[in-house]
N, C-alpha and C positions, 0 to 999 in steps of 0.2 A: 604799768607792768602787769602782764597776764598771770593769773593765779593758776596753779595746778589744781586738779580735782581734789587731791588730799588737802591742800591749803584751804580750798572752799569749804570742805567738810569741817575742818578745824575752826574756821571762822564761824560757820553756821552753828557749831556746837557752842561757841562762846556767846553768840547772839541769843540762842535758845536759853542758855543759862542766865543771861542778863534778864530776859523776860520772865523767867521762872523766879528769879531771886530779886525782884524789884525792891529797891530800897537798900540793897547791899552794894556798896560802891567798892570798886577795885581801883588801885592806882594804875597808871599807864604801865609801870614796870611789872606789876602783878599780872596784868592782862597779857603783856608780851611773854612773860614766863609761862603762863598757863597755855598760851597758844603754842609755844615751842615744845612744851612737855607733854601735851595731851597725845595719847595714843589714838590713832585714827579709828581703830575698831571700837575703842571705848566711846569715842565721839559718836559713832554710828548707833550704838546702843541707846545713847542718850537722845539723839535726834529722833530715832524711831519711836521711842517712848513719848517724847514731847509731842510729836506730830499726832500720835494716837490719842493722847490726852486731849489735844485740841479738837481732833475729829469727834471724839466722844461728846465733848461739850457742844460743838457746833451741831451735831446730830440730835442733841437733846436727849441723850441716853443717860441712864441712871444705874451705873454698875452696882452701887450699894443695894438698891432695890432688886436688881436682877440676880444678885447673889442668892436671894431668898426665893424669887419667883421665876427666874428664867436663867438658870445657871449656865446653860449652853452658850448664851450670848457672851459670857466672859471668855470662852474659848474663841469666839469670833473676833473679839478685840485682840486677843493674843495672836491669832492668825493674821489679822490686819497689820499689826506691828511687825510681824516676821516678814510679811510681804514688803513693807516699806524698807525694812532692814536689807532684804535681798536686793531691792532696786538701788538702795544707797551704796551697796558694796559691789555691785556688778562692775562698775568702772575700776574699782580698786583691784580686781582680779587681773586686769590688764597691766596694772602697775606692780604686779607680783605679790599682792596680799591674798591670803586664803582666809575667807571668813570662817569663823568657828560658830556654826549654827547651834551646837549644843550649849556653848557658853551664852550665845545670844538669847536663846530661849529663856534661860534662867535669869539673866540680867534684866531682860525686858519684862519678863513676867513678874520678877521681884519689884521692879519699879512701878509697873501698872497696878499691881495688887498688893502693895505694901501693907503689912499688918495682917494679912490673911494667913491661916494655918498652913504649915508645910504640906499637909495632905491635900488640902484644897488647891493649893498652888500647883502641886504635881499634877492633879487632875486637869486643871486649866491648861497647863503647858502641854500635856499630852493631847488634849482635845484640840488646842490651837495648832499643834504641829500636824495632827491628822488632817485638819481642814486645809492647812497650808499645802500639804502634799497633794491633796485632792485638786486644789486649784492650780498648783504648779504643773501637775501632770495632765490636766484636762485638755482635751482637744476640741471640746465644744466651742462653737464660735463665740458665745456670750462670755465664756471664761477667757478666751484669747483676747477679746476686746477689753474685758475688765483689767487684765494684767497690763495690756498696752496703755490703757488710760491711767492706771495707777503709776506706771513707770513715767509717763509724760508729766503727770502732776508732781511727782517726786523731783524730777529734774528741774521742772519749772520753779518749784519752791526753792531749790538750791540756788538757782540763778537769780530769782527775784530777791532773795535775802542777801546775796553776796556780791551782786553786780550793780553798781550805781547806775549803769546805763540800761538796765532791764526795763522793758515797757510796763511791767507790773511790779507792785510791791509785794512783799511776803504776806502782808495782811490780806491782800486780794486773793492770793492763791490758797491760803490755809483753809478757807471754807470748802474748797473743792474736796479736800480729804474727808470732811464731814459727809458730803454727798456720796462719796465712794464707800465710806463705812456704812452709811444707811443702806446702800444697795447690797452690800455684803450681808448685813443683818437681815434684810428682807429675804435674800436668797436662802439663808440658812434657817430662817423661821418658817419657811414654806416647805421644808424637807420633812 
């Protein structure tokens, strides 16, 4: 049976939660109920945060240290997560969903930077959104190519994680997010 895009996102949300909460077992009934009741936009917040965490790890970044030494990089992580969110939600627009970018920024920022003060979080969110808009509106060829690559990797990850017939597994695609995050960090560190 073919899954809809919304169903794929809900499944991916559950798979990401399982990986995040290793050791916590759900019954089959609990898993079905969670799948049926999850809001697709809530799922996209979680997936964007999860992918960004994995990208930060893969890229060998250290947000705790950067909080003290390179605060702007935290805005780059927020920007990256918003870009992933945007690519996750693009197909949902065709299904009639309207993504709430204001809510997304807060939810994603709160997940990525849990425990940080409200003032610093607001600065990170503002910085990330500014960078997001710059990239989203840029016509320069390297930004067009970057957006295209991130879109492809995002869709590849969804398919790899949710389709048993995918030629690649999710674990093979996740490191590509780290490479793309590294490119973004490099671009903003040279400005």
